[in-house]
C-alpha angles and dihedrals in degrees: 000000000000119000111187103160136061129186122211118192101208104151097111122111099225094229092171088068099048132167089029091056096047090102102003120070112238088237088064094057107118125242103200098316107340133064118249093249092057092057087054094048093048090049091054093046089060090069094047101270112158102164116067116192117196116199097204150151123261091244094060103078091135090083092055091048093052092062095048115100113252105207095181093056092041093053092044091055091049090050089053091051092248096133095155092055091045092053091047091065099040124094096350105195092024136295093286096045117140121193123204127184122203120188108227091199106198113024106239103163139288094291090055092047092052090046089060088072095056098106091055095056120082125224112285090003121146119221138167132238118208127192101206092203087073104071107190117196116202123177094210127006112017122236094262091052089053092048093047089055090054092048090052092048098048103023091230141113114268135221121198110234134198131179107247128195115250092246090064102031094099089068094066147056104257125205127224106217122210096188140340142219108198106298093350120094128197107213137219098175151353130212127203114233100330124188111261092252091052098044112120091214142344092256112109131186110244133189102307131078131173107202140177118221087256088081089079090063088063101046106101108200092177097061119050119211131206116351089013093285134123098252122205085209090069091053092049092048092053089059100026094141089069092057138080127186122225125198099215127211111244144070120279122206119196098220090177085079125062094233093048090049092052091047090052092053091050095046095047091041089056089048091053111095093210095052105027101090096045092045092050090051091050093049089051091051095053102033093105096049 
């Protein structure tokens, strides 16, 4: 299975991070030394994605600019002998990467945002959708690599699943499993943001989707779902037999929240060979504060 395209819904205003996001998109907030959106792009490039489609807002040109090559900065770093830094800013997403921005216009929900990419996806083509707010750290195969393997095995579209505590389950789309094989779940339903007592399971869909173009046939832009938005959950439910859920291996950080964002910086800082020892020492110094 070849997956050449990824869709990134990035039109939100990041109000929970104001005033930092007044002029900087939340997707450009750095985790250690890279913006959130770059982690997402690099994750997609690992499965062969070469076309990166940003569903954005006209005021968020910073994201586009970040992925453009900056030859002046690149050459300056080479002249200074900083080859590693120079290479870190060159060809982000790979040498054949193509970046496309689509203005969503009025924000009408995740289903509507994904639907904005329809004309860029070929008939019967598989593609991925990544919510950059959900930074997923995997020590070995990343979450998309794991999901692609499941899609190839079962010939179906794949939803990334995570077990969520009851206190938070109402924030997510929650699947209703019919049966399971290890970490793979065959589904009979999905519910958008149910109350804890009504949730069909504790397995929520988080931040990664592997779709076929057929998903666009099920996005109903004329009939809003819950909270008056075009929900991708409704589109999935209308074709649930063509989906499986997969409980990935890895750690997800909700970088749309301040605490999740801080946790991501600590976790990835500890995973960074250059920073790990000093960060551990600092944490030890302040642990009793």
